[in-house]
C-alpha positions as CSV (number, residue, x, y, z in Angstrom):
1,M,-35.7,-148.7,64.5
2,K,-33.1,-147.6,61.9
3,R,-30.6,-150.4,61.1
4,R,-27.4,-150.4,59.2
5,F,-25.4,-153.0,57.4
6,S,-22.3,-153.3,59.5
7,Q,-19.8,-156.0,60.4
8,Y,-16.5,-155.1,62.0
9,N,-16.0,-158.1,64.2
10,E,-17.4,-161.6,63.7
11,T,-17.5,-162.3,67.4
12,D,-19.8,-159.3,68.2
13,T,-23.5,-160.1,69.1
14,L,-25.3,-161.2,66.0
15,K,-28.4,-159.1,65.3
16,T,-29.5,-160.0,61.8
17,V,-28.2,-162.7,59.5
18,I,-29.1,-164.2,56.1
19,I,-28.9,-168.0,56.2
20,G,-29.2,-170.3,53.2
21,R,-32.3,-172.1,52.0
22,W,-32.5,-175.8,51.7
23,E,-35.5,-176.0,49.4
24,G,-34.6,-177.0,45.9
25,F,-31.0,-178.2,46.8
26,H,-29.9,-180.4,43.9
27,K,-33.5,-180.7,42.7
28,D,-32.2,-181.5,39.2
29,A,-30.2,-184.7,39.7
30,T,-28.6,-184.5,36.3
31,Y,-27.2,-181.0,36.9
32,S,-26.0,-181.8,40.5
33,N,-24.4,-185.1,39.5
34,L,-22.5,-183.3,36.7
35,L,-21.2,-180.7,39.2
36,N,-20.5,-183.0,42.1
37,E,-19.5,-186.4,40.8
38,K,-17.4,-187.4,43.8
39,R,-19.6,-185.9,46.6
40,K,-22.3,-187.5,48.6
41,D,-24.7,-184.7,49.4
42,P,-27.3,-184.8,52.3
43,S,-30.9,-185.5,51.5
44,A,-33.6,-182.8,51.5
45,A,-35.0,-184.2,54.7
46,Q,-31.6,-183.9,56.4
47,L,-31.1,-180.4,55.2
48,K,-34.6,-179.4,56.2
49,T,-34.0,-180.7,59.8
50,E,-30.6,-179.0,60.0
51,F,-31.7,-175.6,58.6
52,E,-34.9,-175.4,60.7
53,A,-32.9,-176.3,63.9
54,F,-30.3,-173.6,63.0
55,Q,-32.9,-171.0,62.3
56,N,-34.8,-171.8,65.6
57,A,-31.5,-171.6,67.6
58,L,-30.7,-168.2,66.2
59,E,-34.2,-166.9,66.7
60,Q,-34.3,-168.2,70.3
61,N,-31.2,-166.1,70.9
62,G,-32.8,-162.9,69.5
63,V,-31.3,-163.0,66.0
64,E,-33.5,-161.9,63.1
65,V,-33.1,-164.6,60.5
66,L,-33.6,-163.8,56.8
67,I,-33.7,-166.4,54.0
68,P,-32.8,-165.7,50.4
69,D,-35.7,-165.6,48.0
70,Y,-36.0,-168.5,45.7
71,V,-34.1,-167.7,42.5
72,G,-35.3,-170.5,40.2
73,K,-35.0,-174.1,39.4
74,F,-31.9,-173.6,37.3
75,L,-30.0,-173.0,40.6
76,Y,-29.0,-176.2,42.3
77,D,-27.8,-174.6,45.5
78,Q,-28.7,-171.6,47.7
79,L,-27.2,-173.1,50.9
80,T,-24.4,-170.6,51.7
81,P,-25.2,-167.0,50.9
82,R,-22.1,-165.8,52.8
83,D,-20.1,-167.1,49.9
84,V,-21.8,-164.9,47.3
85,A,-22.0,-161.7,49.4
86,V,-20.3,-160.6,52.6
87,V,-20.6,-157.5,54.7
88,V,-17.3,-155.9,55.6
89,G,-17.5,-152.7,57.6
90,N,-20.6,-150.9,56.2
91,Q,-20.1,-152.2,52.7
92,I,-21.3,-155.4,50.9
93,V,-18.9,-157.2,48.7
94,I,-20.7,-159.0,45.9
95,C,-18.3,-161.9,45.3
96,N,-17.0,-163.3,42.0
97,M,-17.4,-167.0,42.5
98,A,-14.9,-169.4,41.0
99,K,-17.9,-171.6,40.0
100,S,-19.8,-169.6,37.4
101,S,-22.9,-171.8,38.2
102,R,-23.2,-170.0,41.5
103,K,-23.2,-166.4,40.2
104,Y,-27.0,-166.1,40.1
105,E,-27.4,-166.9,43.8
106,I,-27.0,-163.2,44.6
107,A,-30.4,-162.6,43.1
108,G,-32.0,-164.2,46.2
109,I,-30.2,-161.8,48.5
110,F,-30.9,-158.5,46.7
111,P,-34.5,-158.2,48.0
112,H,-33.1,-158.2,51.6
113,I,-30.6,-155.6,50.7
114,R,-33.2,-153.4,49.0
115,N,-35.7,-153.7,51.8
116,F,-33.3,-153.1,54.7
117,T,-34.7,-150.3,56.9
118,G,-31.4,-148.5,57.4
119,D,-29.1,-146.5,55.2
120,E,-28.5,-148.0,51.8
121,P,-25.2,-149.9,51.9
122,T,-22.4,-149.4,49.4
123,L,-22.1,-152.4,47.1
124,L,-18.6,-153.3,45.9
125,I,-18.3,-155.5,42.8
126,P,-14.8,-156.7,42.0
127,P,-13.6,-157.1,38.4
128,V,-14.2,-160.4,36.8
129,E,-10.5,-161.6,37.1
130,C,-10.7,-161.1,40.9
131,L,-12.1,-164.4,42.4
132,I,-13.5,-163.9,45.9
133,E,-15.6,-166.2,48.0
134,G,-17.1,-164.6,51.1
135,G,-16.5,-167.8,53.1
136,D,-12.7,-167.1,52.7
137,I,-13.0,-163.7,54.5
138,M,-13.0,-163.2,58.2
139,V,-13.3,-159.8,59.8
140,D,-11.9,-159.4,63.3
141,K,-11.4,-156.1,65.2
142,G,-9.7,-154.0,62.6
143,R,-8.3,-156.9,60.5
144,M,-9.6,-158.8,57.5
145,I,-8.1,-162.2,57.1
146,V,-8.4,-163.5,53.5
147,G,-7.9,-167.2,52.7
148,L,-6.2,-167.7,49.4
149,S,-7.2,-170.9,47.6
150,Q,-8.8,-172.0,44.3
151,R,-11.9,-169.9,45.3
152,T,-10.2,-166.6,46.3
153,N,-7.2,-165.8,44.1
154,I,-4.3,-163.3,44.6
155,K,-6.1,-160.7,42.4
156,G,-9.1,-161.0,44.6
157,Y,-6.9,-160.4,47.7
158,E,-5.3,-157.4,46.0
159,W,-8.7,-155.9,45.2
160,L,-9.8,-156.3,48.8
161,L,-6.5,-154.7,49.9
162,D,-7.1,-151.8,47.6
163,N,-10.6,-151.3,48.8
164,F,-10.3,-151.9,52.5
165,T,-6.7,-151.0,53.5
166,D,-7.9,-147.5,54.8
167,Q,-10.4,-149.3,57.1
168,M,-8.5,-152.3,58.4
169,K,-5.4,-154.4,58.0
170,V,-5.9,-157.0,55.2
171,I,-4.0,-160.1,55.9
172,P,-3.6,-163.0,53.3
173,R,-3.5,-166.7,54.4
174,L,-2.5,-169.4,51.9
175,F,-4.6,-172.6,51.9
176,N,-4.0,-175.6,49.7
């Protein structure tokens, strides 16, 4: 069966998804404490239970679940791959993350992109000044809603507008 990367509506039936990986989350306490001084993060046991239940629920509903490859111990977090790359239409936006410590997470997703059995997708990489986080993007029936915050800036929105306006209406939403 030939598959394609495509995502035009986030309420369509999900066929294949890349979820995060819990293994190694904040394994190096020094690094994670430096980055998240005020947060209380879940334990590895909690994450394992939640991720396995999530994966099982998806698979029981016929969804093919892919998990990012392990990138290395220097990464403290591979929980949310949607933040680092998002499919819009038949293209993949490789996001510029506000936190530079997250930029290497994309390496865990590339093997899934490379090994996909359909047509090779178009990868879009925004300029460095364009901050974009995939979790701030929602695609819905001809519209792309872009949340503007500390993680997706106006330059990122303008870049998305320039690259997708011929395919869909790109709508900004301001978040504090």
